[in-house]
Structures are given as structure tokens and as C-alpha cells.
Rosetta silent file (secondary structure, phi, psi, omega in degrees, C-alpha in Angstrom):
SEQUENCE: MSGESEKTRRQFLEEAVGQQPDNTFARYGLALELAGTEPAAAWTHFTYLLEHHPEYSATYYQAGAFLVKQGKVEEARKVLTSGLEVTGRQGNRHAQSELQAALDDLNDVL
SCORE:     score description
SCORE:     0.000 S_00000001
   1 L     0.000  145.952  176.541   -0.028   -0.050   -0.025 S_00000001
   2 L   -85.191  161.527 -179.833    1.168    3.438   -0.642 S_00000001
   3 H   -57.280  -34.219 -179.575    1.525    6.134    2.006 S_00000001
   4 H   -60.623  -45.850 -178.437   -1.429    8.007    0.392 S_00000001
   5 H   -73.068  -14.275 -176.051   -3.899    5.160    1.018 S_00000001
   6 H   -92.886   -8.538  173.385   -2.723    4.763    4.612 S_00000001
   7 L   -60.118  139.102  169.894   -3.626    8.332    5.613 S_00000001
   8 L   -72.980  163.273 -179.082   -6.455    8.890    7.877 S_00000001
   9 H   -60.844  -43.882  178.269   -9.378   11.068    6.801 S_00000001
  10 H   -52.497  -53.428 -179.703   -8.159   13.544    9.363 S_00000001
  11 H   -59.424  -43.180  178.133   -4.602   13.637    7.973 S_00000001
  12 H   -59.091  -44.441 -177.790   -6.031   14.028    4.468 S_00000001
  13 H   -68.045  -42.897 -179.080   -8.264   16.932    5.466 S_00000001
  14 H   -62.688  -41.488  173.829   -5.477   18.644    7.414 S_00000001
  15 H   -61.934  -44.474  177.244   -3.206   18.425    4.430 S_00000001
  16 H   -59.682  -45.772  175.217   -5.924   19.787    2.132 S_00000001
  17 H   -64.507  -41.408 -179.065   -6.585   22.752    4.458 S_00000001
  18 H   -63.855  -38.957  178.814   -2.855   23.379    4.816 S_00000001
  19 H   -76.128  -35.934  177.582   -2.406   23.488    1.046 S_00000001
  20 L  -138.829   92.126 -173.803   -5.553   25.498    0.449 S_00000001
  21 L   -63.315  -20.355  178.766   -6.790   27.243    3.509 S_00000001
  22 L   -94.805   12.028  172.386   -9.872   28.521    1.680 S_00000001
  23 L   -70.298   96.123 -170.952  -10.964   25.034    0.576 S_00000001
  24 H   -65.196  -43.164 -178.491  -14.410   25.245    2.227 S_00000001
  25 H   -59.477  -49.039 -176.148  -15.254   21.541    1.714 S_00000001
  26 H   -66.583  -43.312  178.207  -12.061   20.303    3.302 S_00000001
  27 H   -64.358  -41.982 -178.787  -12.255   22.750    6.230 S_00000001
  28 H   -63.183  -47.003  175.050  -15.889   21.880    6.785 S_00000001
  29 H   -56.547  -40.485 -177.604  -14.952   18.136    6.747 S_00000001
  30 H   -72.482  -33.431  174.508  -12.074   18.717    9.113 S_00000001
  31 H   -62.759  -42.895  179.181  -14.419   20.626   11.596 S_00000001
  32 H   -65.635  -36.755 -176.136  -16.734   17.625   11.525 S_00000001
  33 H   -65.602  -41.348 -176.149  -13.951   15.195   11.930 S_00000001
  34 H   -82.331  -13.175 -166.457  -12.591   17.076   15.022 S_00000001
  35 L   -57.747  -40.805 -173.992  -16.009   17.863   16.546 S_00000001
  36 L   -81.730  -27.362 -169.987  -16.180   14.669   18.676 S_00000001
  37 L  -115.452  -30.681  179.764  -12.571   14.586   19.922 S_00000001
  38 L  -136.348   79.182 -172.263  -11.158   18.102   19.813 S_00000001
  39 H   -60.888  -31.493 -179.327  -13.971   20.618   20.140 S_00000001
  40 H   -68.205  -47.821 -178.527  -11.693   23.735   20.410 S_00000001
  41 H   -61.883  -41.586  178.559   -9.977   22.816   17.141 S_00000001
  42 H   -60.760  -46.031 -178.727  -13.293   22.021   15.507 S_00000001
  43 H   -60.252  -36.960  179.394  -14.756   25.347   16.563 S_00000001
  44 H   -57.789  -40.254 -178.951  -11.723   27.159   15.183 S_00000001
  45 H   -75.592  -37.088  178.206  -12.649   25.685   11.683 S_00000001
  46 H   -64.486  -46.087 -176.381  -16.337   26.383   12.048 S_00000001
  47 H   -63.182  -41.940 -178.281  -15.550   29.988   12.998 S_00000001
  48 H   -63.083  -41.495  178.569  -13.233   30.447   10.052 S_00000001
  49 H   -64.292  -45.355  178.039  -15.901   29.208    7.688 S_00000001
  50 H   -57.786  -38.006 -170.694  -18.567   31.484    9.340 S_00000001
  51 H   -89.093  -35.423 -174.049  -16.327   34.538    9.171 S_00000001
  52 H   -98.873  -26.148  178.946  -14.568   34.000    5.815 S_00000001
  53 L  -130.045   61.720 -174.156  -17.190   32.071    3.862 S_00000001
  54 L   -65.467  -12.159  177.414  -20.573   33.082    5.256 S_00000001
  55 L   -81.468  -13.001 -177.625  -22.231   31.881    1.975 S_00000001
  56 L   -75.511   89.916 -166.731  -21.149   28.293    2.716 S_00000001
  57 L   -66.941  -24.080 -179.943  -24.560   27.394    4.114 S_00000001
  58 H   -62.333  -24.487 -176.117  -23.866   23.854    5.288 S_00000001
  59 H   -62.892  -37.389 -170.598  -21.736   25.309    8.071 S_00000001
  60 H   -63.455  -44.566  178.915  -24.622   26.902    9.913 S_00000001
  61 H   -61.546  -49.569 -175.094  -26.514   23.735   10.654 S_00000001
  62 H   -75.549  -28.720  179.187  -23.478   21.714   11.803 S_00000001
  63 H   -73.987  -40.750  172.318  -21.951   24.607   13.744 S_00000001
  64 H   -54.673  -53.232 -176.448  -25.311   25.121   15.424 S_00000001
  65 H   -65.087  -33.906  175.142  -25.658   21.503   16.334 S_00000001
  66 H   -64.653  -46.307  179.489  -22.035   21.486   17.600 S_00000001
  67 H   -62.007  -37.838  179.587  -22.715   24.476   19.904 S_00000001
  68 H   -63.794  -40.836  176.619  -25.793   22.794   21.314 S_00000001
  69 H   -65.902  -24.763  176.802  -23.729   19.762   22.137 S_00000001
  70 L   -86.710   -2.127  178.401  -21.249   22.072   23.894 S_00000001
  71 L    81.698   15.299 -179.966  -24.053   23.509   25.910 S_00000001
  72 L  -102.868   74.267 -168.612  -23.865   26.931   24.214 S_00000001
  73 H   -67.571  -44.880 -177.383  -27.519   27.225   23.388 S_00000001
  74 H   -67.501  -38.428  174.527  -27.658   30.997   22.856 S_00000001
  75 H   -63.199  -40.733 -179.113  -24.593   30.942   20.461 S_00000001
  76 H   -63.641  -42.212  178.388  -26.273   28.091   18.644 S_00000001
  77 H   -56.871  -48.902  178.462  -29.496   30.125   18.329 S_00000001
  78 H   -62.622  -41.712  179.776  -27.476   33.012   16.759 S_00000001
  79 H   -65.398  -50.987 -176.205  -25.659   30.760   14.303 S_00000001
  80 H   -63.779  -40.729  178.458  -28.876   29.019   13.200 S_00000001
  81 H   -60.265  -45.618  175.665  -30.654   32.387   12.830 S_00000001
  82 H   -56.711  -45.093  176.241  -27.758   33.689   10.745 S_00000001
  83 H   -56.328  -39.421 -179.734  -27.990   30.632    8.609 S_00000001
  84 H   -67.329  -32.405  175.795  -31.637   31.172    8.008 S_00000001
  85 H   -71.779  -44.283  178.940  -30.890   34.692    6.693 S_00000001
  86 H   -60.153  -45.903  179.493  -28.134   33.445    4.449 S_00000001
  87 H   -68.262  -30.202  171.992  -30.124   30.564    3.016 S_00000001
  88 H   -60.813  -45.779  172.657  -33.035   32.944    2.605 S_00000001
  89 H   -63.848  -34.287  177.478  -30.952   35.207    0.455 S_00000001
  90 H   -83.457  -11.970 -177.473  -29.738   32.232   -1.555 S_00000001
  91 L    70.433   25.643  178.807  -33.181   30.898   -2.025 S_00000001
  92 L   -84.797   81.651 -176.526  -32.016   27.504   -0.564 S_00000001
  93 H   -63.098  -34.324 -177.093  -35.338   26.317    0.741 S_00000001
  94 H   -68.862  -47.618  178.996  -34.126   22.869    1.740 S_00000001
  95 H   -67.214  -30.778  176.289  -31.298   24.238    3.958 S_00000001
  96 H   -62.736  -41.921 -178.113  -33.693   26.823    5.311 S_00000001
  97 H   -69.483  -33.871  176.259  -36.164   24.203    6.394 S_00000001
  98 H   -63.570  -44.864  171.714  -33.430   22.195    8.089 S_00000001
  99 H   -57.567  -45.142 -179.303  -32.252   25.303    9.976 S_00000001
 100 H   -67.955  -33.904  174.049  -35.693   26.242   10.964 S_00000001
 101 H   -68.168  -36.464  179.802  -36.376   22.780   12.300 S_00000001
 102 H   -67.791  -40.789 -176.908  -33.143   22.834   14.339 S_00000001
 103 H   -67.142  -40.102  177.840  -34.063   26.265   15.661 S_00000001
 104 H   -66.262  -40.407  172.451  -37.587   25.114   16.509 S_00000001
 105 H   -56.027  -42.682 -177.374  -36.132   22.043   18.320 S_00000001
 106 H   -66.045  -42.432 -178.394  -33.890   24.378   20.238 S_00000001
 107 H   -67.779  -35.164 -178.271  -36.840   26.581   21.147 S_00000001
 108 H   -69.016  -26.030  178.520  -38.879   23.573   22.311 S_00000001
 109 H   -72.760  -37.641 -176.583  -36.144   22.567   24.749 S_00000001
 110 L   -85.299    0.000    0.000  -36.156   25.930   26.505 S_00000001
């Protein structure tokens, strides 16, 4: 087997982000990969996407869910609400409905 095939998903994503820091797909994947084991590192990548690529709508749902798991409910609400605004401008009804459902679930808990 070559060294390339032996790389973990995390290693592959870290290399991709290292080579192309604005690769939204790789950075998003890395944030998801790190979310369960290294929350601070994951949040760094989510934050980067939210600040530098606010049009990358997939980030809002996952970042919101991540924040809920971290017990940061108000921050999650802000992220999900921002995502609703972004997806509304994009006309992305599917993402909007997912974000709204997540926000509704969050509101039901409180």
C-alpha cells in the first residue's frame, strides 16, 4: 500500500486545508472530523468558515448542532438564525427548512 492510502481522513483533510486554507469543503470536513474529539480545534474551523465564507450554508446547521452539544444554546441560536438569513438570500429552501427545524427544536427545549 502506498502512503497516500494509509492516511487517515483527518490527515487528508489537514493536508488539504494546509495546502488550500480557503478550501471550504475540506475545512468543513475537518471541523466535523474534529468535533467529537477536539472541540476547540473544531470550533476554530467552524468559526473560520462562518467569518470567511458566510455563504457556505452547510456550516450553519453543523456549527449550530455542535454548539448545542457544547451547551452553548444562545450561541447556537445566533448561528442558526444567521444561517436562516443566508439561506433565505440564496433561495435555498431545503437548507432553510433544516435550519428552521433545528431552531424550532432548540426553542422547544427551552
